[in-house]
C-alpha positions as CSV (number, residue, x, y, z in Angstrom):
1,X,63.1,-74.4,1.6
2,X,62.0,-72.8,4.8
3,X,62.9,-69.4,3.4
4,X,60.9,-70.0,0.2
5,X,57.7,-70.9,2.2
6,X,58.0,-67.7,4.1
7,X,58.2,-65.7,0.9
8,X,55.2,-67.4,-0.6
9,X,53.2,-66.7,2.6
10,X,54.1,-63.0,2.5
11,X,53.1,-62.8,-1.2
12,X,49.8,-64.5,-0.6
13,X,49.1,-62.3,2.5
14,X,49.8,-59.1,0.5
15,X,47.5,-60.2,-2.3
16,X,44.7,-61.0,0.2
17,X,45.0,-57.5,1.8
18,X,45.0,-55.8,-1.6
19,X,41.8,-57.7,-2.7
20,X,40.0,-56.6,0.5
21,X,41.2,-53.0,0.4
22,X,40.5,-52.1,-3.2
23,X,36.7,-52.7,-3.3
24,X,36.4,-50.8,0.0
25,X,38.3,-47.8,-1.4
26,X,36.3,-47.9,-4.6
27,X,33.0,-47.9,-2.6
28,X,34.1,-44.9,-0.5
29,X,35.2,-43.0,-3.7
30,X,31.9,-43.7,-5.4
31,X,30.0,-42.6,-2.3
32,X,32.0,-39.4,-2.1
33,X,31.3,-38.6,-5.8
34,X,27.5,-39.2,-5.4
35,X,27.4,-37.0,-2.3
36,X,29.2,-34.2,-4.2
37,X,26.8,-34.5,-7.1
38,X,23.7,-34.4,-4.8
39,X,24.9,-31.5,-2.7
40,X,22.7,-28.4,-3.3
41,X,24.5,-25.5,-4.9
42,X,23.6,-21.9,-4.3
43,X,20.8,-20.3,-2.3
44,X,17.5,-22.1,-1.9
45,X,14.7,-20.9,-4.2
46,X,11.3,-20.7,-2.7
47,X,8.2,-20.0,-4.8
48,X,5.7,-18.1,-2.8
49,X,2.1,-17.2,-3.6
50,X,-0.5,-15.2,-1.7
51,X,-4.3,-15.4,-2.3
52,X,-6.2,-12.8,-0.4
53,X,-9.7,-13.7,0.7
54,X,-10.8,-10.5,2.4
55,X,-9.8,-7.3,4.1
56,X,-11.5,-5.8,7.1
57,X,-11.4,-3.1,9.8
58,X,-9.4,-0.7,7.6
59,X,-8.7,2.6,9.4
60,X,-7.3,5.1,7.0
61,X,-6.4,7.6,9.7
62,X,-4.2,5.0,11.5
63,X,-3.3,3.0,8.4
64,X,-4.3,-0.3,10.1
65,X,-6.2,-3.2,8.6
66,X,-6.9,-7.0,9.0
67,X,-6.5,-9.6,6.2
68,X,-7.4,-13.2,5.6
69,X,-5.2,-14.9,3.0
70,X,-3.7,-18.2,1.8
71,X,0.0,-18.7,1.4
72,X,1.8,-21.3,-0.8
73,X,5.4,-22.2,-0.3
74,X,7.1,-24.6,-2.7
75,X,10.8,-25.5,-3.2
76,X,13.0,-28.4,-4.3
77,X,14.4,-28.5,-0.8
78,X,12.6,-28.7,2.6
79,X,10.7,-25.6,3.7
80,X,9.5,-24.5,7.1
81,X,6.8,-21.9,7.8
82,X,8.6,-20.8,11.0
83,X,11.6,-19.6,8.9
84,X,9.5,-16.6,7.7
85,X,7.9,-13.5,9.3
86,X,5.5,-10.7,8.4
87,X,7.4,-7.4,8.3
88,X,4.5,-5.0,8.5
89,X,2.2,-6.9,10.9
90,X,1.7,-10.0,12.9
91,X,-0.2,-13.2,12.3
92,X,-3.1,-13.8,14.7
93,X,-3.8,-17.4,13.6
94,X,-2.2,-19.8,11.1
95,X,-3.9,-22.9,9.9
96,X,-1.7,-25.5,8.1
97,X,-3.6,-27.2,5.3
98,X,-0.8,-29.0,3.3
99,X,2.4,-30.1,5.1
100,X,5.0,-31.9,3.0
101,X,8.8,-31.4,3.2
102,X,8.9,-29.3,0.0
103,X,5.4,-27.7,0.0
104,X,3.5,-25.8,2.6
105,X,-0.1,-24.4,2.1
106,X,-1.7,-22.5,5.0
107,X,-4.3,-19.9,5.8
108,X,-3.4,-16.8,7.8
109,X,-5.5,-14.3,9.7
110,X,-3.3,-11.3,10.4
111,X,-3.2,-7.6,11.4
112,X,-1.2,-5.1,9.4
113,X,-0.2,-1.4,9.3
114,X,0.8,0.8,6.4
115,X,1.8,4.4,5.6
116,X,-1.2,6.0,3.9
117,X,-0.8,8.8,1.3
118,X,-3.4,11.6,1.7
119,X,-2.2,13.9,-1.1
120,X,-5.4,13.2,-3.1
121,X,-7.8,13.1,-0.1
122,X,-10.7,12.6,-0.3
123,X,-10.0,10.9,-3.6
124,X,-7.1,9.1,-2.0
125,X,-6.0,5.7,-3.0
126,X,-4.0,3.4,-0.7
127,X,-1.9,0.2,-1.0
128,X,-2.6,-2.6,1.5
129,X,0.7,-4.5,1.5
130,X,1.5,-7.9,2.8
131,X,5.3,-8.0,3.3
132,X,7.2,-11.2,4.2
133,X,10.9,-11.9,4.8
134,X,13.1,-14.8,6.1
135,X,13.8,-14.6,9.8
136,X,17.5,-15.5,9.6
137,X,18.5,-16.6,6.1
138,X,19.8,-13.8,3.8
139,X,20.1,-13.8,0.0
140,X,23.2,-16.0,0.0
141,X,21.0,-18.8,1.5
142,X,17.4,-18.1,0.3
143,X,15.7,-16.1,-2.4
144,X,12.0,-15.7,-3.1
145,X,10.2,-16.1,-6.5
146,X,6.6,-15.1,-7.1
147,X,4.2,-18.0,-7.7
148,X,1.9,-16.1,-10.1
149,X,-0.6,-19.0,-10.3
150,X,-1.1,-19.0,-6.6
151,X,-1.3,-15.2,-6.2
152,X,-4.4,-13.0,-6.5
153,X,-7.4,-11.7,-4.7
154,X,-10.8,-13.3,-4.4
155,X,-13.6,-11.8,-6.5
156,X,-15.9,-11.5,-3.4
157,X,-13.3,-9.6,-1.3
158,X,-14.7,-6.2,-0.3
159,X,-14.1,-3.3,2.0
160,X,-17.1,-1.0,2.9
161,X,-16.7,2.5,1.5
162,X,-13.8,1.4,-0.7
163,X,-13.3,-0.1,-4.2
164,X,-10.7,-2.8,-4.7
165,X,-8.3,-2.1,-7.6
166,X,-5.3,-3.9,-9.1
167,X,-3.0,-6.2,-7.3
168,X,0.8,-6.2,-7.5
169,X,3.5,-8.6,-6.4
170,X,7.2,-8.2,-6.5
171,X,10.4,-9.3,-4.8
172,X,13.2,-7.0,-3.7
173,X,16.5,-7.3,-1.8
174,X,16.4,-5.3,1.4
175,X,19.7,-4.5,2.9
176,X,20.1,-3.8,6.6
177,X,22.8,-1.7,8.2
178,X,25.6,-3.5,9.8
179,X,26.6,-7.1,9.1
180,X,23.2,-8.5,8.6
181,X,23.5,-8.3,4.8
182,X,20.7,-8.4,2.2
183,X,17.4,-10.3,2.6
184,X,15.0,-11.4,0.0
185,X,11.7,-9.6,0.7
186,X,8.4,-10.3,-1.0
187,X,5.6,-7.6,-1.2
188,X,2.0,-8.3,-2.2
189,X,0.0,-5.1,-2.6
190,X,-3.7,-4.5,-3.2
191,X,-4.8,-1.0,-4.1
192,X,-8.1,0.5,-2.9
193,X,-9.9,3.8,-3.7
194,X,-12.8,5.6,-2.2
195,X,-16.2,5.1,-3.7
196,X,-16.8,8.1,-6.0
197,X,-20.5,8.6,-5.3
198,X,-20.0,8.3,-1.6
199,X,-17.1,10.8,-1.7
200,X,-19.2,13.4,-3.6
201,X,-22.2,13.1,-1.4
202,X,-20.2,13.2,1.8
203,X,-17.5,15.7,1.1
204,X,-18.4,17.9,-1.8
205,X,-22.1,18.3,-2.1
206,X,-22.5,20.3,1.2
207,X,-19.6,22.7,0.2
208,X,-20.9,23.1,-3.4
209,X,-24.3,24.0,-2.1
210,X,-22.7,26.7,0.1
211,X,-20.8,28.1,-2.9
212,X,-23.9,28.1,-5.1
213,X,-26.0,29.9,-2.4
214,X,-23.1,32.4,-1.9
215,X,-22.8,33.2,-5.6
216,X,-26.6,33.5,-5.9
217,X,-26.5,36.2,-3.2
218,X,-24.8,38.5,-5.7
219,X,-28.3,39.1,-7.0
220,X,-29.6,40.1,-3.6
221,X,-29.7,43.4,-1.7
222,X,-26.5,44.3,0.1
223,X,-27.8,44.1,3.6
224,X,-29.2,40.6,3.1
225,X,-26.0,39.5,1.2
226,X,-23.6,40.3,4.0
227,X,-25.5,38.3,6.6
228,X,-26.0,35.4,4.3
229,X,-22.3,35.2,3.2
230,X,-21.1,35.5,6.8
231,X,-23.2,32.5,7.7
232,X,-22.0,30.6,4.6
233,X,-18.4,31.3,5.5
234,X,-18.9,29.9,9.0
235,X,-20.6,26.8,7.7
236,X,-17.8,26.1,5.2
237,X,-15.2,26.4,8.1
238,X,-17.2,23.9,10.2
239,X,-17.6,21.4,7.3
240,X,-13.9,21.7,6.5
241,X,-13.0,21.0,10.2
242,X,-15.3,18.0,10.3
243,X,-14.0,16.4,7.1
244,X,-10.3,17.1,7.9
245,X,-10.9,15.3,11.3
246,X,-11.2,12.0,9.4
247,X,-7.4,12.1,8.5
248,X,-4.3,12.5,10.6
249,X,-2.1,15.6,10.7
250,X,0.2,15.6,7.7
251,X,3.0,17.9,6.6
252,X,1.6,18.6,3.2
253,X,-1.5,20.1,1.6
254,X,-4.2,17.7,0.4
255,X,-6.7,18.0,-2.5
256,X,-9.3,18.9,0.1
257,X,-7.1,21.8,1.4
258,X,-6.8,23.3,-2.1
259,X,-10.5,22.8,-2.7
260,X,-11.4,24.6,0.5
261,X,-8.9,27.5,-0.3
262,X,-10.8,28.1,-3.5
263,X,-14.0,27.9,-1.6
264,X,-12.8,30.4,1.0
265,X,-11.5,32.7,-1.8
266,X,-14.9,32.6,-3.5
267,X,-16.8,33.4,-0.3
268,X,-14.3,36.2,0.6
269,X,-14.7,37.8,-2.9
270,X,-18.5,37.8,-2.5
271,X,-18.2,39.2,1.0
272,X,-15.8,42.0,-0.1
273,X,-18.0,42.9,-3.0
274,X,-20.9,43.3,-0.6
275,X,-18.8,45.5,1.8
276,X,-17.7,47.7,-1.1
277,X,-21.3,48.2,-2.3
278,X,-22.3,49.1,1.3
279,X,-19.5,51.6,1.5
280,X,-20.3,53.3,-1.8
281,X,-24.0,53.2,-1.0
282,X,-23.4,55.3,2.1
283,X,-21.3,57.7,-0.1
284,X,-24.2,57.8,-2.6
285,X,-21.9,56.8,-5.4
286,X,-24.3,54.9,-7.6
287,X,-21.7,54.7,-10.5
288,X,-19.3,52.6,-8.4
289,X,-22.1,50.5,-7.1
290,X,-23.1,49.7,-10.6
291,X,-19.6,48.8,-11.6
292,X,-19.1,46.6,-8.6
293,X,-22.4,44.8,-9.3
294,X,-21.5,44.5,-13.0
295,X,-18.1,42.9,-12.5
296,X,-18.9,40.9,-9.4
297,X,-21.7,39.0,-11.1
298,X,-19.5,38.3,-14.1
299,X,-16.0,37.8,-12.6
300,X,-16.5,36.0,-9.3
301,X,-18.5,33.0,-10.6
302,X,-16.2,32.7,-13.7
303,X,-13.0,32.8,-11.6
304,X,-14.4,30.3,-9.1
305,X,-15.5,27.8,-11.8
306,X,-12.1,28.0,-13.6
307,X,-10.2,27.4,-10.4
308,X,-12.4,24.4,-9.5
309,X,-12.0,22.9,-13.0
310,X,-8.2,23.3,-12.9
311,X,-8.0,21.7,-9.5
312,X,-10.1,18.6,-10.5
313,X,-7.9,18.3,-13.7
314,X,-5.0,17.6,-11.4
315,X,-6.7,14.3,-10.5
316,X,-6.0,13.1,-14.0
317,X,-2.2,13.6,-13.7
């Protein structure tokens, strides 16, 4: 009898422990399943938009400029503005306007630098990029996607002496040497070109007047022609030097360089024709003087105009 009581007690104790343990284990299993379902998979996707309000202080020679713009960051996971940095400049001030765990909206005043292209100078056009990248998190942890609705440039944005053109935004993977890996980089670019009327009046009108005066001297007497063309040649050199001083030293020839080469060639041809006429005049060779005058008046202006036209046609390419 005593032994039977002990057996019943052990059976009841075992059943009690089982009843307590099973619900607890089931709860832990369910919690584990929920946690696995809610765990984020893959890199965080951040939608980024940039709306430019204005550019200022653009220095084409140095490639520096200031910009004021709004930035929008949205994601399905928490975002932090300190996780990102500007790759081609630095932010002077940042004003946070919307601050929620999954969305940040803020205004930035920043200074930037770029690599200007002067091949078409003074008809050059430049890109003013805003480049951003995560500080630490590479593409295995974070990727950017352009927020097209929050990206653009304000209609009142202006830059004195320049015309604002199209905007462009794209995302690229930038790979660093070493073990840093690949980072998602977003590039917002605004393209600007020089004002056409200002360019013509400032750069080409003085030189074209010199060429016209020099070609007109073909109708003058030889002694007056030589003195005038020597003065025109010197004036062209001084104008070229002044205009070229507005751009840095580059390792390639610009549109202005080719334009001035044609100008120098025209002035030299006029100058040589005058010297030849002077030489044959001293030799009393009126026949050669007549030939030189005949061909100079017809050939030099024609060759000059054709070369200028061909040069300006390259701007259409």
